[in-house]
C-alpha positions as CSV (number, residue, x, y, z in Angstrom):
1,M,-20.0,-15.4,10.6
2,P,-22.8,-13.6,8.7
3,E,-21.9,-11.6,5.6
4,I,-21.8,-7.8,5.6
5,M,-24.2,-5.9,3.4
6,E,-23.3,-2.7,1.5
7,L,-25.4,0.3,2.4
8,E,-26.2,3.3,0.4
9,A,-24.3,6.5,1.4
10,E,-26.2,8.3,4.1
11,G,-26.8,11.9,2.9
12,D,-29.0,12.7,5.3
13,S,-17.0,36.1,18.0
14,L,-16.1,32.5,19.3
15,D,-14.2,33.4,22.4
16,N,-14.8,30.0,24.0
17,F,-13.1,28.1,21.1
18,S,-9.7,26.7,22.3
19,S,-8.3,26.9,18.8
20,L,-5.2,28.0,17.1
21,Q,-5.0,31.5,15.7
22,I,-3.8,31.4,12.1
23,K,-3.6,33.8,9.2
24,G,-5.7,34.2,6.1
25,E,-4.8,33.2,2.5
26,E,-3.8,36.8,1.5
27,E,-0.6,36.3,3.6
28,Y,0.4,33.2,1.6
29,Q,2.0,34.1,-1.7
30,E,4.1,31.4,-3.4
31,Q,7.8,32.2,-3.5
32,E,9.4,30.6,-6.5
33,S,12.9,29.2,-5.8
34,D,15.1,26.4,-7.0
35,D,15.8,23.3,-5.1
36,D,19.2,24.7,-4.2
37,D,17.5,27.3,-2.0
38,D,15.6,24.6,0.0
39,D,18.0,24.3,2.9
40,E,16.1,25.0,6.0
41,D,17.0,28.2,7.9
42,E,16.7,27.5,11.6
43,D,16.9,31.3,12.3
44,E,13.7,31.9,10.2
45,E,11.6,29.8,12.5
46,E,12.9,31.7,15.5
47,Q,11.2,34.8,14.2
48,E,7.8,33.1,14.0
49,T,5.5,32.4,16.9
50,V,5.2,28.7,17.4
51,T,2.3,27.2,19.3
52,L,3.1,24.0,21.2
53,G,0.6,21.3,21.8
54,F,0.6,19.2,25.0
55,V,-1.6,16.2,25.8
56,E,-3.6,16.0,29.0
57,K,-6.1,13.5,30.2
58,P,-9.5,15.2,29.7
59,K,-11.0,16.5,32.9
60,D,-14.5,16.1,31.3
61,R,-15.2,13.7,28.5
62,H,-17.8,16.2,27.1
63,S,-14.9,18.5,26.1
64,L,-13.9,16.1,23.3
65,L,-17.2,15.9,21.6
66,R,-17.5,17.2,18.0
67,Q,-19.9,20.0,18.9
68,L,-17.1,21.6,21.1
69,F,-14.6,21.6,18.2
70,P,-11.7,20.0,20.1
71,S,-8.1,19.4,19.4
72,K,-7.3,15.9,20.5
73,A,-5.0,12.9,20.1
74,G,-5.9,9.2,20.2
75,G,-9.2,7.5,20.7
76,V,-11.6,8.2,17.8
77,P,-11.9,11.4,15.7
78,A,-14.5,14.1,16.5
79,W,-15.5,14.6,12.9
80,L,-16.2,18.2,11.9
81,D,-18.5,17.2,9.0
82,P,-20.2,14.2,10.6
83,I,-21.8,13.0,7.4
84,D,-19.5,13.3,4.3
85,L,-16.6,11.3,5.7
86,P,-13.6,10.2,3.7
87,S,-14.2,7.5,1.1
88,E,-13.5,3.8,1.5
89,K,-10.4,4.1,-0.7
90,S,-9.1,7.1,1.3
91,R,-9.5,5.5,4.8
92,V,-7.3,2.5,4.3
93,C,-3.5,2.1,4.3
94,S,-2.6,2.1,0.6
95,I,0.2,-0.4,1.4
96,C,-1.4,-3.1,3.4
97,G,-5.1,-2.3,2.8
98,D,-6.1,-2.2,6.5
99,P,-8.2,0.7,7.9
100,L,-6.1,3.6,9.2
101,Q,-5.9,4.4,12.9
102,F,-6.7,7.9,14.2
103,V,-3.6,9.8,15.5
104,I,-4.5,13.5,16.1
105,Q,-6.7,16.4,15.0
106,V,-6.0,20.1,15.2
107,Y,-8.8,22.7,15.2
108,A,-7.4,25.6,13.3
109,P,-10.0,28.0,11.8
110,I,-8.9,30.9,9.6
111,A,-10.9,33.9,10.9
112,E,-10.5,36.0,7.8
113,K,-12.4,33.6,5.5
114,E,-16.1,32.7,5.9
115,S,-15.5,29.3,4.4
116,T,-12.9,28.4,7.1
117,F,-14.8,29.7,10.1
118,H,-14.6,26.1,11.4
119,R,-11.5,24.2,10.2
120,T,-9.9,21.0,11.4
121,L,-7.0,18.8,10.2
122,F,-7.1,15.1,10.9
123,V,-4.0,12.8,10.8
124,F,-4.3,9.0,10.5
125,M,-1.7,6.3,10.0
126,C,-1.3,2.5,9.8
127,P,0.1,1.2,13.1
128,S,2.4,-1.2,11.2
129,M,6.1,-0.1,11.2
130,A,6.6,-2.2,8.1
131,C,4.1,-0.1,6.2
132,L,5.8,3.1,7.5
133,L,9.2,1.9,6.2
134,Q,7.7,1.4,2.8
135,D,5.9,4.8,3.1
136,Q,9.4,6.4,3.3
137,H,10.3,5.3,-0.2
138,E,6.8,6.2,-1.6
139,Q,6.7,9.8,-0.3
140,W,9.7,10.8,-2.5
141,K,7.7,10.1,-5.7
142,R,6.7,13.3,-7.5
143,A,3.6,14.1,-9.6
144,P,2.0,12.8,-11.7
145,N,2.6,9.8,-9.6
146,K,0.2,9.3,-6.7
147,P,2.2,7.1,-4.3
148,P,0.6,4.7,-1.8
149,R,0.8,6.1,1.7
150,S,0.4,4.7,5.2
151,V,0.0,8.2,6.7
152,K,-2.8,10.4,5.5
153,V,-4.1,13.9,6.4
154,F,-7.6,15.3,5.8
155,R,-8.7,18.9,6.0
156,C,-12.3,19.8,6.7
157,Q,-13.8,23.3,6.8
158,L,-17.2,24.8,7.3
159,N,-18.9,28.2,7.1
160,H,-20.2,29.9,10.2
161,S,-23.7,29.1,9.0
162,N,-23.8,25.3,8.4
163,P,-26.2,22.5,8.8
164,F,-24.2,20.7,11.5
165,Y,-23.8,23.2,14.4
166,P,-25.6,26.2,15.9
167,S,-24.2,29.7,15.0
168,E,-23.8,30.5,18.7
169,P,-20.5,29.6,20.4
170,P,-20.6,26.6,22.7
171,R,-21.4,27.1,26.3
172,H,-19.3,24.3,27.7
173,D,-21.8,23.5,30.3
174,G,-22.8,20.0,29.1
175,T,-25.9,21.3,27.2
176,D,-24.2,21.9,23.8
177,K,-25.8,19.8,21.1
178,P,-25.1,19.6,17.3
179,S,-27.8,20.5,14.9
180,T,-27.8,17.2,13.1
181,V,-27.1,13.5,13.7
182,G,-23.9,12.2,12.1
183,A,-23.4,9.1,9.9
184,A,-23.4,5.7,11.6
185,L,-19.8,4.7,12.4
186,C,-18.1,1.4,12.4
187,S,-19.0,-0.7,15.5
188,W,-15.5,-1.9,15.8
189,C,-13.2,1.1,15.3
190,G,-15.7,4.0,15.9
191,T,-13.7,6.0,13.3
192,W,-14.9,5.4,9.8
193,K,-18.3,5.4,8.3
194,G,-20.2,2.1,8.9
195,D,-21.4,1.7,5.3
196,K,-21.6,-2.1,5.7
197,V,-24.1,-3.8,8.0
198,C,-24.1,-7.2,9.6
199,S,-26.5,-9.4,7.6
200,S,-27.7,-11.2,10.7
201,C,-28.6,-8.6,13.3
202,K,-28.7,-5.7,10.8
203,S,-27.6,-3.5,13.6
204,A,-23.8,-3.6,13.8
205,R,-22.1,-1.4,11.2
206,Y,-18.6,-1.8,9.7
207,C,-16.1,0.1,7.6
208,S,-14.4,-3.1,6.4
209,E,-14.6,-6.9,6.3
210,K,-11.6,-7.0,8.6
211,H,-13.3,-5.0,11.3
212,Q,-16.4,-7.2,11.1
213,M,-14.3,-10.3,11.5
214,L,-12.4,-8.9,14.5
215,H,-15.7,-7.8,16.1
216,W,-17.2,-11.2,15.4
217,R,-14.3,-13.1,17.1
218,L,-14.3,-10.8,20.1
219,G,-17.9,-10.8,21.2
220,H,-20.3,-9.9,18.4
221,K,-20.9,-13.6,17.7
222,V,-22.8,-13.9,20.9
223,D,-24.3,-10.4,20.9
224,C,-25.6,-10.7,17.4
225,Q,-28.2,-13.3,18.4
226,Q,-29.4,-11.1,21.2
227,I,-29.9,-7.8,19.3
228,S,-33.4,-7.0,18.4
229,I,-33.9,-6.0,14.8
230,S,-36.4,-3.4,15.9
231,S,-33.7,-1.5,17.7
232,Q,-31.6,-1.0,14.6
233,S,-32.7,2.5,13.8
234,S,-32.3,4.0,17.3
235,N,-29.0,2.2,18.0
236,S,-27.3,3.0,14.8
237,S,-28.3,6.6,14.5
238,T,-27.4,7.6,18.0
239,Y,-24.2,5.6,17.9
240,G,-23.1,7.3,14.7
241,S,-23.6,10.8,16.1
242,R,-21.3,10.4,19.0
243,T,-22.7,13.5,20.7
244,T,-22.6,12.2,24.3
245,S,-19.7,10.9,26.4
246,K,-21.4,7.5,26.8
247,E,-21.3,7.0,23.1
248,I,-17.5,7.3,23.1
249,D,-17.3,4.1,25.1
250,K,-19.4,2.1,22.6
251,V,-16.3,1.4,20.4
252,A,-15.6,-2.3,20.6
253,N,-11.9,-2.0,19.7
254,K,-9.9,-1.6,22.9
255,S,-6.5,-1.3,21.2
256,L,-7.0,2.2,20.0
257,W,-4.4,4.7,21.2
258,P,-5.4,6.4,24.5
259,E,-7.5,9.5,24.2
260,Y,-6.1,12.9,25.2
261,E,-7.1,16.6,25.0
262,I,-4.5,18.9,23.4
263,I,-3.6,22.0,25.3
264,N,-1.9,24.9,23.5
265,E,0.8,27.1,24.8
266,D,3.1,29.6,23.0
267,E,6.7,28.5,22.8
268,D,7.8,32.0,23.9
269,S,6.4,31.3,27.3
270,F,8.9,28.5,27.8
271,N,12.4,30.0,28.4
272,T,15.3,28.7,30.5
273,E,14.2,30.6,33.6
274,T,10.6,29.6,33.6
275,S,10.5,26.2,32.0
276,E,11.1,24.4,35.2
277,G,7.9,26.0,36.6
278,N,5.7,24.7,33.8
279,N,4.3,21.5,35.1
280,Y,1.5,19.5,33.5
281,S,-0.1,17.5,36.4
282,N,-2.0,15.2,34.0
283,S,1.1,14.2,32.0
284,V,1.7,10.4,32.0
285,V,5.5,10.6,31.2
286,S,7.8,12.5,33.5
287,K,10.3,15.1,32.2
288,G,13.1,12.8,33.4
289,Q,11.8,9.9,31.4
290,L,11.5,12.0,28.2
291,D,15.0,13.5,28.6
292,E,16.6,10.0,29.0
293,T,14.7,8.6,26.1
294,M,15.6,11.5,23.8
295,K,19.3,11.3,24.7
296,S,19.4,7.6,23.9
297,L,18.1,8.2,20.4
298,L,21.3,10.0,19.5
299,D,23.0,6.6,19.0
300,N,20.7,5.9,16.0
301,F,22.1,8.8,14.0
302,E,24.9,8.5,11.4
303,G,27.3,11.3,10.6
304,N,28.2,14.6,12.2
305,D,25.6,16.6,10.3
306,D,22.8,14.5,11.8
307,Q,24.3,14.7,15.2
308,K,24.7,18.4,15.1
309,C,21.1,18.8,13.8
310,W,19.8,16.5,16.6
311,A,21.7,18.5,19.2
312,S,20.0,21.7,17.9
313,F,16.7,19.9,17.8
314,Q,17.0,18.6,21.4
315,E,18.1,22.0,22.7
316,R,14.9,23.6,21.2
317,I,12.7,20.8,22.4
318,A,14.2,20.9,25.9
319,K,12.5,24.1,26.6
320,A,9.2,22.1,26.9
321,P,10.1,18.4,26.6
322,E,6.6,17.2,26.9
323,Q,5.4,18.9,23.7
324,V,3.8,16.6,21.1
325,L,2.9,19.1,18.5
326,R,4.4,22.3,17.0
327,Y,2.1,24.6,15.0
328,C,2.9,27.6,12.9
329,R,1.1,28.5,9.7
330,D,3.0,31.8,9.1
331,T,4.4,32.4,5.6
332,N,8.0,31.8,6.5
333,A,7.4,29.0,9.1
334,K,9.7,26.0,8.8
335,P,9.5,22.6,10.6
336,L,12.0,21.9,13.3
337,W,13.9,18.9,11.7
338,P,15.6,16.4,14.0
339,M,18.0,15.4,11.2
340,T,19.5,16.9,8.0
341,S,19.0,13.7,6.0
342,G,15.6,12.7,4.8
343,R,14.3,16.3,4.5
344,P,12.2,17.2,1.5
345,S,12.9,20.0,-0.9
346,K,10.1,22.3,-2.0
347,A,9.7,20.3,-5.2
348,D,9.1,17.2,-3.1
349,I,6.0,18.8,-1.6
350,P,3.1,18.2,-4.1
351,K,0.7,21.0,-5.0
352,C,-2.8,21.0,-3.7
353,N,-4.9,18.2,-5.4
354,Y,-7.9,20.5,-5.7
355,C,-6.7,24.1,-6.7
356,N,-3.1,23.2,-7.8
357,G,-1.8,25.9,-5.5
358,P,1.2,25.5,-3.2
359,R,1.2,23.6,0.1
360,H,2.9,25.2,3.1
361,F,4.0,23.8,6.4
362,E,1.3,24.0,9.1
363,F,2.3,21.7,11.9
364,Q,4.4,18.7,13.0
365,I,3.9,15.8,15.3
366,L,6.8,14.9,17.6
367,P,7.8,11.3,18.7
368,Q,6.9,12.1,22.3
369,L,3.3,11.3,21.3
370,L,4.3,7.6,21.0
371,Y,5.1,7.4,24.7
372,Y,1.8,8.8,25.7
373,F,0.2,6.3,23.4
374,G,2.0,3.5,25.2
375,V,3.9,2.3,22.1
376,K,6.6,-0.1,23.2
377,N,10.2,0.5,22.4
378,D,10.7,-2.7,20.4
379,P,12.6,-3.1,17.1
380,D,9.3,-3.6,15.2
381,S,7.3,-1.0,17.1
382,L,6.0,2.1,15.4
383,D,8.5,5.0,15.6
384,W,9.3,8.3,13.8
385,A,11.5,11.3,14.2
386,T,8.8,13.7,13.2
387,I,5.7,13.9,11.0
388,V,5.3,17.2,9.2
389,I,2.0,18.3,7.8
390,Y,1.7,20.5,4.7
391,S,-1.7,22.0,3.8
392,C,-3.1,24.1,0.9
393,A,-1.8,27.6,1.5
394,A,-5.1,29.0,0.4
395,S,-7.1,26.5,2.3
396,C,-9.1,26.2,-0.9
397,E,-12.9,25.6,-1.1
398,V,-14.1,22.3,-2.7
399,K,-17.5,20.9,-2.3
400,M,-16.5,17.8,-0.5
401,G,-16.3,17.0,3.2
402,Y,-12.7,16.1,3.5
403,K,-9.8,17.1,1.3
404,E,-6.6,15.1,1.5
405,E,-3.4,17.0,2.4
406,F,0.2,15.9,2.6
407,A,2.4,14.4,5.3
408,W,6.2,14.0,5.3
409,V,7.6,11.4,7.7
410,Q,11.2,11.5,8.8
411,L,12.5,8.4,10.5
412,Y,15.5,8.1,12.9
413,S,17.4,5.9,10.5
414,P,18.7,8.0,7.6
415,S,19.0,4.9,5.4
416,A,15.2,4.3,5.8
417,G,14.2,7.7,4.6
418,I,16.2,8.0,1.4
419,P,15.1,6.3,-1.8
């Protein structure tokens, strides 16, 4: 197998946006309180408008391209800033060292700020349950410690006028194009920057030695000899941009989670009288299957408090059991916790790494997403109760493409989530 060569870093009103409506930084004032006041008030969230996210098979692959600013789950990310991608250190699981796998991205601009005219949050995680179990102990560590994590979140935001996209809203007619070509991506995962190149064909790009090895074993060994060196420039540049649906299929790794579009609905539209009429024809898991699975999870909980919390959680989720995401960036918004144990206090949520301001809850990912991803229900399979994303309340401006935010993972087993 040829070696991989290091490359220099390559520096080279929107009514049609299907985005979430969120509020500006002036509505986010830090409220000082002691840890004793950190018990979650379920009634507070009832007063806030929660946006639910559902996955659907995309009717048109073009709808998931980066120039259309999608919210999506699985497959590969549609990077907002296509050039200044997360660093080599940031893109790997800090526990096992393997490159992280893309989970979900949420397009959530803040209209009141020019610097957040475009804004997307990206969630990645290691598919190893062993790493996630270790992550549970690491996430409790407080500053100045920077604990190793297997779940990472990145925030990217752009001005209205930027070098990557036209100022006009997308037309959604198949003719939308970005203003610039993005960085060449890894030939294996299609996710991270391919800043290493195959020393033999000088065409295939990789984010890591592991991905080069996997690609070599599963076909590149033969293809490498057939690739013309003269095609390097055209192949790598168009591949990296991922601006057409055909380029989505060039990713060699076929074990990525299935790709879905995220459709948003207000939770208020799902009540007991109308919930039966809300049917998502493209859903791959039936309501009955989800209900049966969620009920069976009750056996995993210990103690009356967790059972009561789970019953409340299930009652709320039952309004729309196929939801995979809950979004609410309002000041008083709280996550919907499945359990009382393993919940963080305000002191457990670190301040923003860049402005030292507070982080607030923005959205959470529900375990239903695992079923759409086809994750098996085995003892060693990936599993979680919820993944809660906290982002900088001010959505601060820093001259870097992707700013790391914070994820709190709650598992079903209380003993796994408490240090």
